[in-house]
C-alpha positions in Angstrom: 0.0 0.0 0.0 2.8 2.4 0.9 4.6 1.8 -2.4 1.4 2.5 -4.5 0.8 5.7 -2.5 4.3 6.9 -3.3 3.9 6.2 -7.1 0.7 8.2 -7.1 2.4 11.1 -5.4 5.2 11.0 -8.0 2.7 11.0 -10.9 0.9 14.1 -9.4 4.2 15.9 -9.2 5.0 15.3 -12.8 1.6 16.5 -13.9 1.9 19.6 -11.8 5.4 20.4 -13.3 3.9 20.1 -16.8 1.0 22.4 -15.9 3.3 25.0 -14.4 5.6 24.8 -17.5 2.7 25.2 -19.9 1.4 28.3 -18.1 4.7 30.1 -17.9 4.7 33.5 -19.8 6.0 32.9 -23.3 9.1 34.9 -24.2 9.1 36.8 -27.5 12.2 36.4 -29.6 13.7 39.1 -31.8 13.4 38.0 -35.5 15.4 40.2 -37.9 13.6 38.8 -40.8 10.2 40.0 -39.5 8.9 42.9 -41.6 5.5 43.3 -39.8 5.0 46.0 -37.2 3.9 44.6 -33.9 0.7 46.5 -33.3 -0.8 44.4 -30.6 -0.1 45.1 -26.9 2.3 42.8 -25.2 0.1 40.1 -23.7 2.6 38.5 -21.3 3.8 41.5 -19.3 7.5 40.6 -18.8 10.5 42.8 -19.2 12.0 40.6 -21.9 8.8 40.6 -23.9 8.6 44.4 -23.8 12.3 44.6 -24.8 11.9 42.3 -27.8 8.7 43.9 -29.1 10.1 47.4 -28.9 13.4 46.3 -30.4 11.5 44.6 -33.3 9.4 47.7 -34.1 12.5 50.0 -34.0 14.4 47.7 -36.3 11.5 47.4 -38.7 11.2 51.2 -38.9 14.9 51.6 -39.7 14.9 48.7 -42.1 12.1 50.4 -44.0 14.6 53.0 -45.3 16.5 50.1 -47.0 13.3 49.2 -48.9 12.9 52.9 -49.8 16.5 52.9 -51.2 15.8 49.8 -53.1 12.6 51.3 -54.6 14.5 54.5 -55.5 17.2 52.5 -57.3 14.5 50.5 -59.1 12.7 53.6 -60.2 16.0 55.0 -61.5 16.4 52.0 -63.7 12.8 51.9 -65.0 11.4 55.4 -65.2 12.0 58.0 -67.9 14.5 60.6 -66.8 11.9 63.3 -66.5 9.6 61.0 -64.4 12.4 60.1 -62.1 13.2 63.9 -61.6 9.6 64.5 -60.7 9.7 61.5 -58.2 12.8 63.0 -56.4 11.1 66.5 -56.4 8.0 65.0 -54.9 9.9 63.9 -51.8 12.3 66.9 -51.8 15.4 64.7 -51.5 18.7 66.6 -52.1 21.5 65.3 -54.2 23.4 63.8 -51.2 20.4 61.8 -50.1 19.6 60.6 -53.6 23.2 59.5 -54.1 23.2 57.4 -50.8 19.8 55.9 -51.6 21.0 54.8 -55.1 24.2 53.3 -53.7 22.3 51.4 -51.0 19.6 50.2 -53.3 22.0 49.0 -55.9 24.2 47.0 -53.6 23.9 43.2 -54.1 26.0 42.7 -51.0 23.5 44.5 -48.8 20.6 42.6 -50.4 22.2 39.2 -49.5 22.8 40.5 -45.9 19.2 41.5 -45.7 18.0 38.1 -46.8 20.2 36.5 -44.1 18.6 38.8 -41.4 21.8 40.6 -40.6 21.1 44.0 -42.2 22.6 46.8 -40.0 20.0 49.3 -38.9 22.1 52.4 -39.1 21.7 54.4 -42.3 25.2 55.7 -42.3 26.6 52.2 -41.8 24.6 50.9 -44.8 26.0 53.6 -47.0 29.6 53.1 -45.8 29.3 49.4 -46.5 28.5 50.2 -50.2 31.8 52.0 -50.4 33.8 48.9 -49.6 35.4 46.6 -52.2 34.0 43.1 -52.4 37.1 41.8 -50.6 36.7 44.3 -47.8 33.0 43.4 -47.5 33.8 39.7 -47.2 36.2 40.4 -44.4 33.6 42.1 -42.2 30.6 40.1 -43.3 30.7 38.0 -40.1 30.4 41.1 -38.1 27.2 42.3 -39.7 24.1 42.3 -37.5 21.3 44.8 -36.8 23.1 46.5 -34.0 26.6 46.7 -35.4 28.3 50.1 -35.5 30.4 51.5 -38.3 33.2 52.1 -35.7 33.5 48.3 -35.2 33.5 47.6 -38.9 36.1 50.3 -39.6 38.3 49.0 -36.8 38.2 45.5 -38.3 39.3 46.9 -41.6 42.0 49.1 -40.0 40.2 52.2 -41.3 39.8 55.5 -39.5 36.3 57.0 -39.3 37.6 60.3 -40.8 40.2 60.5 -43.5 43.7 61.7 -42.7 43.6 65.3 -44.0 47.2 65.2 -45.0 46.4 62.5 -47.6 43.8 64.6 -49.4 44.5 67.1 -52.1 41.9 69.6 -53.2 41.6 70.4 -56.9 39.0 72.0 -59.2 35.9 73.7 -58.0 32.4 72.9 -59.3 30.2 75.9 -60.2 26.6 76.0 -61.3 25.0 78.8 -63.2 21.6 79.1 -61.5 20.2 81.0 -64.5 20.5 77.8 -66.6 18.9 75.4 -64.1 15.2 74.9 -64.6 14.5 73.3 -61.2 16.1 72.1 -57.9 15.4 68.6 -59.1 17.5 69.1 -62.2 20.4 70.3 -60.0 20.2 67.4 -57.6 20.0 64.8 -60.4 23.0 66.3 -62.1 24.9 66.3 -58.9 24.0 62.6 -58.3 25.1 61.7 -61.8 28.4 63.5 -61.3 29.0 61.6 -58.0 28.1 58.3 -59.6 30.5 58.9 -62.5 33.4 59.9 -60.2 33.0 56.6 -58.3 34.9 55.0 -61.2 38.0 56.7 -59.9 38.9 55.2 -56.4 41.4 58.0 -55.7 38.8 60.7 -55.9 36.5 61.4 -53.0 33.5 63.8 -53.2 33.2 65.7 -50.0 30.0 67.7 -49.5 31.3 69.9 -46.6 28.8 70.9 -43.9 28.9 74.1 -41.8 28.5 74.3 -38.1 24.8 73.9 -38.4 25.1 70.7 -40.3 24.0 72.2 -43.6 26.0 71.0 -46.7 27.2 73.2 -49.5 25.0 71.3 -52.0 21.9 72.1 -49.7 22.8 75.8 -49.7 23.1 75.7 -53.5 19.7 74.1 -53.7 18.1 76.8 -51.6 19.8 79.5 -53.6 18.5 78.0 -56.9 15.0 77.7 -55.4 15.1 81.4 -54.3 16.3 82.5 -57.7 13.6 80.5 -59.6 10.9 81.9 -57.3 12.2 85.4 -57.7 12.0 85.1 -61.5 8.4 83.8 -61.6 6.6 87.1 -61.0 8.7 88.9 -63.6 8.0 86.2 -66.1 4.2 86.5 -65.4 4.3 90.2 -65.8 6.3 90.0 -69.0 3.7 87.5 -70.4 0.8 89.7 -69.3 2.5 92.7 -71.0 3.0 90.7 -74.2 -0.6 89.6 -74.2 -1.8 93.2 -73.7 0.4 94.3 -76.5 -1.1 91.8 -78.9 -4.6 92.8 -77.9 -3.8 96.5 -78.6 -2.3 95.5 -82.0 -5.4 93.5 -82.9 -7.7 96.5 -82.0 -5.5 98.9 -84.0 -5.7 96.6 -87.0 
């Protein structure tokens, strides 16, 4: 009798353990391949579950810019030039932003990393990765993950975050005649094309210098062109109105 009683107690303990295990809060796991925003409230109110859901949504938001860059590059390949100009104008992207988007969107290396679930979340890091040679990219591929910083990647390659000024030699100076530019979009697209063409020459680096407020020279030029175009519009309208009036007077006189 005593033995049977002990067996029954053992079975009850096993069942209780299973019940407790089954009712433990389920821990969410961060999935870098997940592209769906987590809109539901966290059901199991644990610290780890809040961390994972918040981390997932932050990463998805940042990863969305990679998809934007991919679409911009795709649009560049498939739209007529004028349509692409209007697309860029629609979103008011300057030449620097366009250049970075096209570089990121065109990168096969980044696409492979995205499919592996290791796409870095930082926009600058993505762009810097597009500037690496295939050999350099292969060297740091094992380091790539959502939270990796460019500092870590640069260190692995023996690179400095900022170029040594003593190595760089300035030459030439680009000037744009704002009277001959029809729109800001035309300027930004021209600048993007120039930067793309200069990438053929590894020794040349295009530096769009920023002032203390973080405003680049190209951005200042864009604003100057926009002001000039706006200032010319009223005069053009007046000239057209005067021309129409002159024609009307001529017709009456005839």
